[in-house]
Every structure is written in structure tokens, then in C-alpha cells.
N, C-alpha and C positions, 0 to 999 in steps of 0.2 A: 478433445472434442472440437469440431468444427462448428462455427456459428453460421446459421443459415442465412443465405442472402434475404434481405427483406426490402420491400418496396412500401413506403409510407407516402401517402398522398392526401392532403386536404381536399375534399370535395366541394367545389365552389357552389354548386347548385345539383340537387337530386331532381331529375326531371318528374313532374307530377306528384311531387311530394311538397307539402307545406314545409316552411323551414322551422316549424316548431320542435321542441323537444319531444313532445309526444308523438308527433307524426314521423319523426326520423327515427325515434327508437322503434316503433313499430314496424317501420320499413326495414330497419336492421335486423329485427327479430324475424321477418318473413323469409325463410329459406327458398320458399317457393316463388317468390315474387321478382327474382333476378338472378341473373348467371346461368352458365350452362351447367346441367346437372350430370351427376354420376348415378349409376343405376343402383348403389348400395343404400337401401332405405333406411339401414341403421345410422347413417350419416346424415340423413334429411333434416333432423331438427338441429338447429344451432344450440350451442352452449352460451347461456346468458350469464353476464358477470355485472353486478351492481357495484359501482365505486363512489365513495364520498358522500353517500346518503345516511340518514339515521336508519332507513328502512332497508332490508336486505332484498325486499319484494320490489318487482319491477313497477307495480302501480303505485306503491308507496313513494318510490324514487321519482317517478313522474310527477306525483302529487307535490311533493317537495320541490321539485324543480319548477313546476308552474307557479308555486307561491312565491319562489324568488324572482321569477321572470315578471310577475306582476309588480314587483317593486321596480322594474327596469323599463316600464312603460314609456315608449317615446324615444328610447336611446338606440334603437336600431336592433338588428338580428343578435340575439343573445345564445345562439346554438352553433356548435361546430361539428362537423361530421368528418372523420378521418378513417380511411381504409389502409390497413396494414396487410401486406400480402407476403406469402413465403414463395419460394421457388416450388415447382410442381412435385419434387421428390423430398420435400421436407415437411416435418409434422411436429407440432408441440402439443404438450399436455395441457389440460385446462390451467393448471397452476403456472406453467409457463407463460400462457397467454395472459393470465392476469398480470404477471410480473411484467410482461411487454407493455401491456396498457398503462400500468403504473408507471413505468419508465417513460412511455410517450407523454404522460400528463407531467412528470417531473421535467422532461426536456422543454415543454411549453410553459413551464412555470404555473400549472394548474392543479398541482397536487391538492387534494381536498375539494376540487369542484365534483359536482353530482356528474356521474357518467354512467351509461350503460354501453357495455361491450358485447357483441354478438359474434361468436366464433362460427364460421360457416366451414364445414368439412364436406360440402356435397358438391363442389366444383373441382376442377382439375388443381387449382391452387387454393391451399388452406389459407384463410384470410379472417380478419377481424374488422367489423365495423365498430367504430368508437364514436359514440354521440355524446358531447359534452356540453353542459350549460356553462356558458362564459361567465355568468354571474356567480360570485361566491361571497359569503358573508366572512368577513375576517375581524376578530376581535381587536380593538385597540388597547393601549397600555391600561385602561380603566376597566377593561372587560366588555365595553360596549361594541356592538356589532356594527360594522361600517360595510357598504357593498363595494366591492372591488370587481371591476370588469377587466377580464384579461383577454389578450389576443386580439 
């Protein structure tokens, strides 16, 4: 099996979108809001994957992320947005996209961080938007939680 060529890019600033986790997550989940469209309506809705949260629901993950972000007041932007794109003739299953998102988090040293991934299949290049909260609670040797800000 040949591995598809992948382009991953950290998005420095998404135009007209607040850099909050909530705003970027809803931007990522909006398949109609950006990109050239294909005509297949069956592919119009993105697949949503929640990672690192206690809740598997998007609103629950956003609420958890906002609670963590509240502890990070005054320390700067706590959200990262990454786009991972395949070659135009390559496709992944939902489970393969989840593994790709987890691998990206591993490579960034951010496994366990709250993240929402949205897989878009309505453009020429299948791609994933990965929105990550850079603030992550890490237990110390006594089981107390300390905030660690990565990236």
C-alpha cells in the first residue's frame, strides 16, 4: 500500500474568524463556509471527530475547552488550527483520519489535548481541519493537575 502524500499546515490566522476554540471549531465544521465545492451533496457535511475531551459531543468538548481556557487568561492565544490535505486522487476512511489527527497531535507533543477535527470531502482535495486547545491539564506525581501550555 502506498502512503498518500499529505500536506500539513499550521494556519496562522483564519480571516474573519475569532481565534477562540469555539469560533475556529465552528469554522472548521462549516463545509459551506470555505473551499471550492463538488456537486455531490452526499459529501457536503464534514465528518466530526472529538479528541481528548471527556465528552464525545462537540458542545461538550467546546465547554471543556472554554473552562480550560478560562484558566489561561492573559497568557495569549491558546488555540491552534492545522489543515491536513491529501492529494486530489487520495481518500481516507473516518478511522484513518482519526489516526492521522492523533498522529499529528503526537508529533506536536499534544496527545491528550482537547481537539475537534472536521474532515471535508466536498472539495477536490479531501482534507481535515484540526482545532486544538493548547492548554492541557497534566497530573503531577501527587495526582494534582497543573496546566501545561504546549506549542
